[in-house]
C-alpha positions, 0 to 999 in steps of 0.5 A: 140201705136195705143191706144195712137194716138187714145186717143189723137185723141179723145181728139183733136176731143173733143177739136175741137168740144168745140171750134166750139160750142163756136164759134157758140154760140158766133156768134149767136144773143144774147138777145136784151137789153130791152132799145132797145125796149123803145121810148128813144131819140130825135124825130121830127115831120114834123112841127119841134116839138121835143120829147125828151125822156130819161129814166127819163124825157120827153120834147116837144118843137121846135126852136120857143117854149117850150112846156110841160116837166116832170120827173119821167118817167115811160113807159108802153109797151102795145103791144107783138111786143114792138112798142106801149105803154104809156109814163107817166110823172109828169109835171115839165112844163105844159100849163098855161091858166092864162099866155096865150093869147088865142086871139093871139094864144100865149100859155104859158107853165111854171113851175107854171101851176096848173098841175105842180107836177101831172101826165100826159100821152103820147101814142106811137105807130108804134115804130121802130128804126127810127120812131115813132108816138106820141100823148099827152093825149087830150079829149075835157072836159077831164082831163089834169093831175091826182094826182097820176100815177095809176089814170093817168094810168086809165084815160089816155087811148085810150079806154077812148077817149084820143090820137085821133091825133098822130104825125109822127116823125123820130129819130134825135138822140139817 
């Protein structure tokens, strides 16, 4: 009879261990979703500019103006902690010198700009769940777009002198 209770006690102990292990593993932090490390969402800087980033599109605008936008979005993470990288877009709306009046500081962004259909880059850094720094590619006498994504990745880099000024942004929605 002792053998019977000993056998059941062993089975009961094994079940308790398995149950405890499954509860422990379920309570452990699981792998993060890779999207947690992407700058997706709607971000706003102190001047009211909004940077809206989805998995496929990017746009920059405010209550008083529309700026540039693009699709075919590609994100390249450049830091081990996932806090910085580049966002590449194919322009759907870009600055158009022909329709702008620089004497009156009126800049026009439209879909018939020569850059539309070409590639552009945005740099980001210091990404957290609630803040980010964002900079569009700009360099005096630099390019405003490239024909291919590969050319944009080679041209629009911090090392090549683009991205000198960043906007400090806070997240306003996912």
